[in-house]
N, C-alpha and C positions, 0 to 999 in steps of 0.2 A: 156495534160488539156480541148482538145476536146474533150474524153473522159468518164474524171470524173465527171462532170459534168449530164450530162444522169442520167447518173447510180448515180450517190446523188441523186437527186434527185426522182429515183423510188423508192428508200428505204427509203424516209423519207414521199412520200407517202404510200409505203405497210404500215408503222411501224405507220403514223395518220388514215388509214382504220382498223389493226387490231384491233381485238372486245378484249376486257382484260377482261374476265371472271371471273376471281378471283375478280379482285375492285368494278366488277356488283352488286357480288351473296352478299359481304359485304353492298352494297350497300341495296340491298335486306334484308336485316339478320337486318340491320338498321332500314329501314321505319317498319320488320314486328315487330320488338319489342319498337319500338316509336307508333305505334298504337294500339297494343296493352295493351301499358301501357295509350296509352288516354282515353280508352273506359272501362277497365280493370274495374274502378269502377261501373256501369254500372251492369256490374255481381253481384258484393259482395255487394250494395246497404244496403241490411240491415242487414248484418254484421259490414260493418262501424260505419253505421251510428246509431247502437247498443253499441256499446265499445264507440263509440267519445262521444255519450250523448243527439246527434242530433236526427231531422227529414230526413224520405229519402230526403225530397224534398233539406233542408241543404246543406245533405250529397250528393245532385249530382252536385252540387257548382260544384263542385269538377273535372267533366267535360266541364261546363259552359267556369271556367274561364280560361282550357287551348284555346279554341276560342278565345274568349276575348284575349286571351295574344299575338297568333299569326297572330290577323288583326292589329295587332300595329306591330311588329317586323319585318314582313314579306316584308313589302316597306322600314322595315330601318336599316335591319341590312350588305345592301350593301354601308348604308352612317355610321355608326357605327363600322366599320370593313374595310377601303375602302383599304386596301393593305395585309389588312391579305392572305396570302394561304390558298383557299378554303378547303385541304386538313388538312390542320390543324385546321381550321375554324370548319368541321365536328368532326375531331377527338377530340374538346372543349364541341361542344356537346353531345358524347357517354357521354361522361364524366360529362357532366350536370345534361342529364335525368338517368345516373346514380344514383347520386345523392340525383335527384327528388325522384325515388326510396327508397331508402335509410331511407330520412328524412321522409315519408309516413312511413316506415312500422315502426321507433319508435318514431313517432309521440304525443304525451299525448289527443291533442285537434284541432277543425276542422282547428283552426285559422293558424297554423304552416302544417298540408295537402295543403291549398289554399296558405302559398306560396310557396311550394316547389313547388305543380303543376303549379305557376307561370314559375318556372325554364325548365320544360317537355316543355310547349307552347310555349316557346322558344327558344328548342330544338326543338321541331315539325317544327315548323314555318320555321326557320332555315336551315333546310332540305333539303323540299320542297324546298324551295325558291332559294333553290342551286343546285339540283340536280340536272337541265336540263344540266346546267354548266358543273357539274361531269358528268355526261350522255357522253357529246359530247366530250369531253377531252380523255372516255376510248373506245370510239367509231368511234369517227369522225362520221361529220357530216352528212355523207347519209344515216345512219343508225341511228341515234337519234331516231327516234321510238321504234326500236329493245332496245336502249340499256333504253330508260325507260320506259319500260315494265315491267321489273326486278325490280326499285321500286317498281313500281302499285301493283304486283305481294306479295312485301310482305307483303301490306294495305291488297291486297285480303286474306291472308296468314293469318294476325294478324286475321280477322273479320270470316272469317272460320274455323280457330283452336284453334289460338291462347291466347281470351276472354276465348273459351269455357274450352281451358287446366287451365288456370290461375284459372275458378272458381270452378273446376276438383277437383284442386288442396288444393282449401279456403277448398273445404269439405274434405280433405285430413286431413288440419295441423288449416290455419286462411286464413283470409284472407292476415294478416301481413307479416304473411313467401311468401306470393305469392310476394309481391312488394319488397320483398327485395331479393328474388333467379332474380325479372328483371334487380335491382337494379347489384344487379353483375355480372349476364351478359350482361347487355347493358354496362356496365365499361370497363369490358374484350375484348369488341365488336373494342373498344379504339384502343385498338393495333391490333385488324388485318386492321383498318382503315388505322392505320401509316403506315404499312407495304403493300396495298393491294393497297391502291390506287400512281395516280402518284401523284408528286407538282401541284399544278391544278388554276396558277396565278390570282390574283383577275380582277373580270371583270369592261367595264366599268357602275355603278353602283355605283357611287360616290356621287352622287351629288340628292335633289330633281330636279332643273336643269334636270340632264339626264331621267333621269324618265316619269316628264312630254313630255323632248321631243318626246321620246317613244310614249308614250301618241297616241302623234300629227301625227304621222306616218300616209303614204296613210294606211286603213282598222282598226290599231291595237284601238285605241280606238272604232269601229263602232263592230272585233270582243272581246272584253274584256265586252262590253255590253253584246253580243249574248253568249258567257261566262259563264255572273252574272246571265241571267237569266235562263239558261238550267242547270245552278245547284240550282238554288232555287227551279226552278216548281221541278225538283228532291225530295230535301227535305221539299219543305212543302207536299208530297205525303208519302214521305216513314218514317219520323220524324210519321207520325200517320197508317205507316204498319197496325200495331199492331192490330188496332179499326175498320178500311177495312175490314181484313181477319174474323173478331170475326163476322162480318154481315154473314156468311156464313150459311148455315142451318146444324145445329145437331153439329156445331164444336165443339173441345176441345183444350186444349191447346198443348197435345200430335201434332195436325193438325196444329196446327202455329208453334211450332217449330219445323214442320218438311217443310211447306214451306217456312219457312225466311232457311232453311236450305239449297231448292234449292234456294233464293236468293244468299247468298253465295259463292254454289257451282258456281251457273252461269256465277256468275262475274269470279271464281277464271277460268274457263275456256275459257270466255271470253277476261280475261285480257292477256293470252298467243295468243290466233289466232289472235285476230285483231293487237297484238301488236308483231306477224308477217310480218302482213301485210299491216301494215301502211304505210308503206314508199313507199308503190308499187300505192295506192288507196288511198291515205289522200284525194283529192276530194272529193270525194263519199264518207264516210266515214266523215264528217266534217257537213253535213248536214243531212246522213240516220242512226245514232249514237240516235240525240235528238231523232231526228224522229218515230223510233222506240219503244223509253224508253216513248213520248208522243202517243202514238196506244196503248202500253205496259200499263201504268196507265191506259188511259180512260177505257179501256179492264174487270182492277179490280172493277173502279166505274157504267160501266153499265152491266154488268154481277155479279154482285155477287153471284148466285146459283149453279154456278159450279162446283164442286175443281177439274175435270181436266183442268179447261180454267185456269182458276184462277192459278194451279202450272204452268202452260205455264205461261201465262205473267208475274211472278212474276221470273221464270229461264228463260227469257226473258232480263227481263226489268234489273234485275241483271247480263246477258252477254254484257248485249251493255254499262249501266254506269260505269261498271266499268272500261272500258277502253277509257272513258272521260277524263280525264287526260292525256291520251296515247296522245289521239289528239289533246290539248290544245296543249300541247308542241311541238308538231312535228310542228303543226300552226305558235307557238313560232320561232322555228329553222328556219323558210320557210319563214317568213316573215321580222324581225329578228334578219340573224345569228352572227350579231355585237353586239347582245344586248342581248345576253340569260339572262344574270344577272339580269337585268333587267326586261325584259320580264317574267321572270321566278318568280319573286318579284312579279308584277304584277296578274301573273295567283293566287296564291296562295290568295294574299289580294282580288280579285274578289271573291276565293270561299270562306274563313272565314265570306266575306262580306253578302255572301248570304244563310251560315249556321245560321248565328244573322240574319237576315229580314227572316226566317223562321221557325224560335225558334218563334220571338214575331208578326210575322202573323200572323204563323200557325193557332197554339192555340185559334186566336183573329175568324178566317175564320172556325175554326172548329164548335167553340161554337153557332156559327151566324147564318152559311150557312150548316151545315152539310157536313160531310167526304165524298160523294160519291161528294157535289160540288166543296168544297177544292183539289180531286184530279181532279177536270176539270178542275180549276182556274191553277194547276199546271200544267198541258195537253195546254192546252193556252200559256200557260208561255216558253213550250219546244220548241212548233209551233214556237212563234214570236224568241227563240233567236236561233234555227237556221237558221229561214230568214239572220239574219243582220249576224250569223258565215259562213254563205254560200256567203251573197256579200262582207265580209271584205274580201273575198281571190279574188273577182274582182276586188278591187282598185287594180290603178297601185302603183307601191315601189317605 
């Protein structure tokens, strides 16, 4: 008896700390497919609008609706399914996303497309809200940052390769074929998720009271406020990045595409690099990441005449922003390890709220004060967010 217990404890600890890479790759693929589907309309907007008989602006609401649904579903998915195993939930969300894409592929009008995109928005927000809980189950708490790197890498890959690949396939066939392929592949992924993920019992996110109690914990409300300001500052600038790049002298469409590709490539590299070190250097990265993003945005606003400087700025910007989700989820794991699900839901809600604020306020700022001043506002918000987020780490637990 005295020798059996220690051996059993050690074995359990080893199992808990073993990285389950098969499951992490499945999460990465789900992130890749969901984000690709989310932004695919941006790349095939003209084709969609023409065939559906609507304006490009109306067709663009297919992207807007996913963010709106995400804002509503992210904090409530744990309340709607308080006892459902999270592996099962992700399997159902993969099937829902697959169904969404297939409905879009055959939809005769915009109304049905928007209804289908509600399904995608629910799947997206559910995935991001639950991803930190599932990642912790796959990696153990000591390496949560490295585990979250996989889901974040899927989003980066979607930006760099998924959407461009979809646009390329749309040129070879048509936009409906692209959504049909995405729907079939996403539905098949449900099988991989069911096979490769372990059972993940529902965590404590079963009531509004628990969500509010989580916010009231020392440093959580302050950190969430910083998180919203950081994401808001980024999207105030990124939403109008094309306008900023087009101020370059003698710039053409090819140059803009190359600069945007540098942003995506920087993001992919940064996601991997930061993900490998975040667990050891979290305290530094929590402040450094938003401060460097702010500096890159300010550089774009103040030095618009040098293509080289702009290329460096957008690459650094992409490198560090791609890692923000890793940093903020690592923060949740450290501040509230017993409330990963509630914390993850709050992070996603803050992210979606910031996107909606940026979409609504950014256009007003650009029209009223210009794109350069809008970029400076974004940089200031990032600095303020960095200060709040850094202070949240000093709060007593």
